[in-house]
TIGULO-906159 format. One record per residue (C-alpha): x, y, z; residue number from 1. Coordinates in Angstrom, 1 decimal. Example, Ala and Ser with C-alpha at 12.3 -4.5 7.8 and 13.67 -1.06 7.14 Angstrom:
REM residues 2
{{12.3, -4.5, 7.8}, 1} {{13.7, -1.1, 7.1}, 2} 
***
This chain:
REM residues 230
{{33.6, -72.3, -25.0}, 1} {{33.1, -70.8, -21.8}, 2} {{30.1, -68.8, -23.0}, 3} {{28.4, -72.1, -24.0}, 4} {{29.9, -73.9, -20.9}, 5} {{28.1, -71.4, -18.5}, 6} {{24.6, -72.3, -20.1}, 7} {{25.3, -75.9, -19.9}, 8} {{26.2, -75.9, -16.6}, 9} {{22.8, -74.2, -15.6}, 10} {{21.2, -77.7, -16.5}, 11} {{24.2, -79.9, -16.1}, 12} {{22.1, -82.2, -13.5}, 13} {{18.9, -82.0, -15.4}, 14} {{17.8, -85.3, -16.6}, 15} {{16.0, -83.6, -19.5}, 16} {{18.8, -81.9, -20.8}, 17} {{21.0, -85.0, -20.7}, 18} {{18.3, -86.8, -22.7}, 19} {{18.0, -84.3, -25.3}, 20} {{21.6, -84.4, -25.8}, 21} {{21.6, -88.0, -26.2}, 22} {{18.6, -88.1, -28.3}, 23} {{20.5, -85.5, -30.9}, 24} {{23.2, -87.7, -30.9}, 25} {{21.3, -90.9, -31.7}, 26} {{19.2, -89.3, -34.5}, 27} {{22.7, -87.7, -35.7}, 28} {{23.9, -91.5, -36.0}, 29} {{20.9, -92.6, -37.7}, 30} {{20.4, -89.6, -40.2}, 31} {{24.0, -88.9, -40.7}, 32} {{24.0, -90.3, -44.2}, 33} {{20.7, -88.9, -45.4}, 34} {{21.7, -85.3, -44.2}, 35} {{24.9, -85.6, -46.4}, 36} {{23.0, -86.4, -49.4}, 37} {{20.9, -83.3, -48.8}, 38} {{24.0, -81.2, -48.5}, 39} {{25.6, -82.8, -52.0}, 40} {{22.3, -82.0, -53.4}, 41} {{22.5, -78.6, -52.2}, 42} {{25.9, -78.1, -53.6}, 43} {{24.8, -79.6, -57.0}, 44} {{22.0, -77.0, -57.2}, 45} {{24.4, -74.2, -56.9}, 46} {{27.0, -75.7, -59.3}, 47} {{24.7, -76.9, -62.0}, 48} {{21.3, -75.6, -61.1}, 49} {{19.5, -73.0, -63.3}, 50} {{18.9, -69.4, -62.2}, 51} {{15.0, -70.4, -62.0}, 52} {{15.9, -73.2, -59.7}, 53} {{17.9, -70.8, -57.4}, 54} {{15.2, -68.4, -57.6}, 55} {{12.6, -71.0, -56.5}, 56} {{14.4, -71.9, -53.4}, 57} {{14.3, -67.8, -52.6}, 58} {{10.7, -67.7, -53.1}, 59} {{10.5, -70.8, -50.8}, 60} {{12.3, -68.8, -48.0}, 61} {{10.2, -65.8, -48.4}, 62} {{7.1, -67.7, -48.0}, 63} {{8.2, -69.7, -44.8}, 64} {{8.0, -67.5, -42.2}, 65} {{4.9, -68.2, -39.9}, 66} {{3.8, -71.0, -42.4}, 67} {{4.4, -74.9, -42.9}, 68} {{7.5, -75.5, -44.8}, 69} {{6.0, -78.1, -47.0}, 70} {{2.9, -76.5, -48.0}, 71} {{5.2, -73.5, -49.0}, 72} {{7.4, -75.9, -51.1}, 73} {{3.9, -77.4, -52.6}, 74} {{3.1, -73.6, -53.5}, 75} {{6.6, -73.3, -55.1}, 76} {{6.1, -76.1, -57.2}, 77} {{2.8, -75.3, -58.1}, 78} {{4.1, -71.8, -59.1}, 79} {{6.7, -73.5, -61.4}, 80} {{4.5, -75.8, -63.2}, 81} {{2.1, -73.2, -64.2}, 82} {{4.8, -70.8, -65.2}, 83} {{3.9, -68.2, -62.7}, 84} {{7.2, -68.1, -60.8}, 85} {{8.6, -65.9, -63.5}, 86} {{5.8, -64.3, -65.3}, 87} {{2.6, -64.5, -62.9}, 88} {{1.0, -61.3, -61.6}, 89} {{0.9, -60.3, -57.9}, 90} {{-2.8, -61.3, -57.6}, 91} {{-2.5, -64.5, -59.4}, 92} {{0.6, -65.6, -57.6}, 93} {{-1.3, -64.6, -54.1}, 94} {{-4.1, -66.9, -55.4}, 95} {{-1.8, -69.7, -55.9}, 96} {{0.0, -69.5, -52.5}, 97} {{-2.4, -72.3, -50.7}, 98} {{-1.8, -72.9, -46.9}, 99} {{0.7, -69.9, -46.9}, 100} {{0.0, -67.3, -44.1}, 101} {{0.1, -63.7, -45.3}, 102} {{-0.2, -64.7, -48.8}, 103} {{-1.0, -61.3, -50.4}, 104} {{2.0, -59.6, -48.7}, 105} {{4.4, -62.7, -49.6}, 106} {{3.1, -62.7, -53.2}, 107} {{4.3, -58.9, -53.2}, 108} {{7.6, -59.8, -52.1}, 109} {{8.1, -62.3, -54.7}, 110} {{7.2, -59.9, -57.3}, 111} {{9.9, -57.1, -55.7}, 112} {{12.3, -60.1, -55.5}, 113} {{11.7, -61.0, -59.3}, 114} {{12.5, -57.3, -60.2}, 115} {{15.7, -57.0, -57.9}, 116} {{17.3, -60.3, -59.7}, 117} {{16.0, -59.4, -63.3}, 118} {{18.8, -58.6, -65.6}, 119} {{17.7, -58.1, -69.4}, 120} {{14.4, -59.9, -68.8}, 121} {{16.1, -62.9, -67.2}, 122} {{16.6, -63.8, -63.5}, 123} {{20.3, -63.5, -62.3}, 124} {{21.1, -64.4, -58.8}, 125} {{24.3, -66.0, -58.8}, 126} {{26.5, -63.0, -59.4}, 127} {{24.8, -61.1, -56.7}, 128} {{26.5, -63.9, -54.1}, 129} {{29.9, -62.8, -54.6}, 130} {{30.8, -60.9, -51.4}, 131} {{33.7, -61.2, -49.1}, 132} {{32.1, -63.8, -46.7}, 133} {{29.2, -66.0, -46.3}, 134} {{28.0, -63.6, -43.5}, 135} {{28.6, -60.5, -45.8}, 136} {{26.4, -62.5, -48.4}, 137} {{23.6, -62.8, -45.8}, 138} {{23.8, -59.2, -44.6}, 139} {{23.3, -58.3, -48.6}, 140} {{20.2, -60.5, -49.0}, 141} {{18.5, -59.3, -45.7}, 142} {{19.1, -55.8, -46.8}, 143} {{18.0, -56.1, -50.3}, 144} {{15.2, -58.8, -50.4}, 145} {{12.1, -57.9, -48.6}, 146} {{10.8, -60.6, -46.6}, 147} {{13.9, -62.1, -45.7}, 148} {{15.3, -61.8, -41.9}, 149} {{18.5, -63.6, -40.8}, 150} {{16.7, -67.0, -40.6}, 151} {{15.3, -66.9, -43.9}, 152} {{18.5, -65.7, -45.6}, 153} {{20.5, -68.6, -43.6}, 154} {{18.0, -70.8, -45.1}, 155} {{18.1, -70.0, -48.5}, 156} {{22.1, -69.6, -48.5}, 157} {{22.0, -73.4, -47.0}, 158} {{19.4, -74.7, -49.6}, 159} {{21.5, -73.4, -52.5}, 160} {{24.6, -75.1, -51.3}, 161} {{26.6, -72.1, -50.7}, 162} {{27.3, -72.8, -46.9}, 163} {{26.8, -75.5, -44.1}, 164} {{28.0, -73.2, -41.3}, 165} {{24.9, -71.1, -40.7}, 166} {{22.1, -71.6, -38.4}, 167} {{18.6, -71.5, -39.3}, 168} {{17.0, -70.4, -35.7}, 169} {{13.4, -71.4, -36.3}, 170} {{11.1, -72.3, -33.3}, 171} {{12.2, -76.0, -33.6}, 172} {{15.8, -74.8, -33.0}, 173} {{15.3, -72.3, -30.5}, 174} {{13.3, -75.0, -28.5}, 175} {{16.1, -77.4, -28.5}, 176} {{18.8, -74.7, -27.8}, 177} {{16.6, -74.0, -24.7}, 178} {{16.2, -77.8, -23.8}, 179} {{20.0, -78.2, -24.1}, 180} {{20.9, -75.4, -21.9}, 181} {{22.6, -73.2, -24.6}, 182} {{19.9, -70.5, -24.2}, 183} {{18.0, -69.8, -21.2}, 184} {{14.8, -68.2, -22.7}, 185} {{13.5, -68.2, -26.2}, 186} {{13.9, -64.7, -27.7}, 187} {{10.7, -62.8, -28.8}, 188} {{12.6, -61.4, -31.7}, 189} {{16.0, -61.8, -33.4}, 190} {{17.8, -58.6, -34.5}, 191} {{21.3, -59.0, -36.3}, 192} {{23.5, -59.2, -33.2}, 193} {{21.0, -61.3, -31.2}, 194} {{20.9, -63.9, -34.1}, 195} {{24.7, -64.0, -34.6}, 196} {{25.1, -64.5, -30.9}, 197} {{22.8, -67.4, -30.8}, 198} {{24.3, -68.7, -34.1}, 199} {{27.8, -68.7, -32.5}, 200} {{26.1, -70.3, -29.3}, 201} {{24.8, -73.2, -31.4}, 202} {{28.0, -73.3, -33.3}, 203} {{30.1, -73.9, -29.9}, 204} {{27.7, -76.2, -28.9}, 205} {{27.7, -78.2, -32.0}, 206} {{31.4, -78.5, -31.7}, 207} {{31.1, -79.8, -27.9}, 208} {{28.8, -82.7, -29.0}, 209} {{30.7, -83.3, -32.3}, 210} {{28.0, -82.4, -34.6}, 211} {{28.5, -80.0, -37.4}, 212} {{26.3, -77.3, -37.2}, 213} {{24.7, -77.7, -40.4}, 214} {{24.1, -81.5, -39.6}, 215} {{23.0, -80.3, -36.1}, 216} {{20.1, -78.0, -37.5}, 217} {{18.7, -81.0, -39.7}, 218} {{19.2, -83.3, -36.5}, 219} {{16.9, -80.7, -34.3}, 220} {{14.3, -80.4, -37.1}, 221} {{14.1, -84.0, -37.3}, 222} {{13.6, -84.4, -33.7}, 223} {{10.8, -82.2, -33.7}, 224} {{9.0, -82.9, -36.8}, 225} {{10.2, -86.7, -37.9}, 226} {{11.3, -85.1, -41.3}, 227} {{14.6, -84.6, -43.2}, 228} {{13.2, -81.8, -45.6}, 229} {{14.5, -78.5, -46.9}, 230} 
***
């Protein structure tokens, strides 16, 4: 807690910091039950969802870097409806990724992920997620799946119900971590060591204000966008 406390003390007299923290708490009170429903749905997806549904979530997270999340999910739904998620060619997939930046590169990543998780002609992701810890699982996905960094891998593992204890450090979250004094500046890049350091700071901050880190992620995203999404 000392590390977080030192950052909070930087802005302890700042009205902006106080207002931000109070706003987060207010959103948490209003949206707690809705966020819980999202986590319940995520858990059911891992327990009862098909491998194709799990793969769709992976594709969604491959698409999200520097792109609008809603546009990315719409593209995934379009791929599924046209049976392209598991069978489409790289060229056709790229054409289908409407509103997704770097669509050609990401189409290639989708094809490579499909090959990585193909067993006897079928997608098989669940058996791969059997490492010693959730961080080990995340490391494996970052190392093996092209297009996934630590943010995207954390997002995927959250969305398929494997964890509610990882941070998805996108621009909305980082902005709020700065506003609350948890970090002084938004970093230009997040290699593994830096990502885990900021994630630990966010976790300690979450404990300090009595909002679980998984919920805090949604709360910060809602504060910035007005939506509870994926």
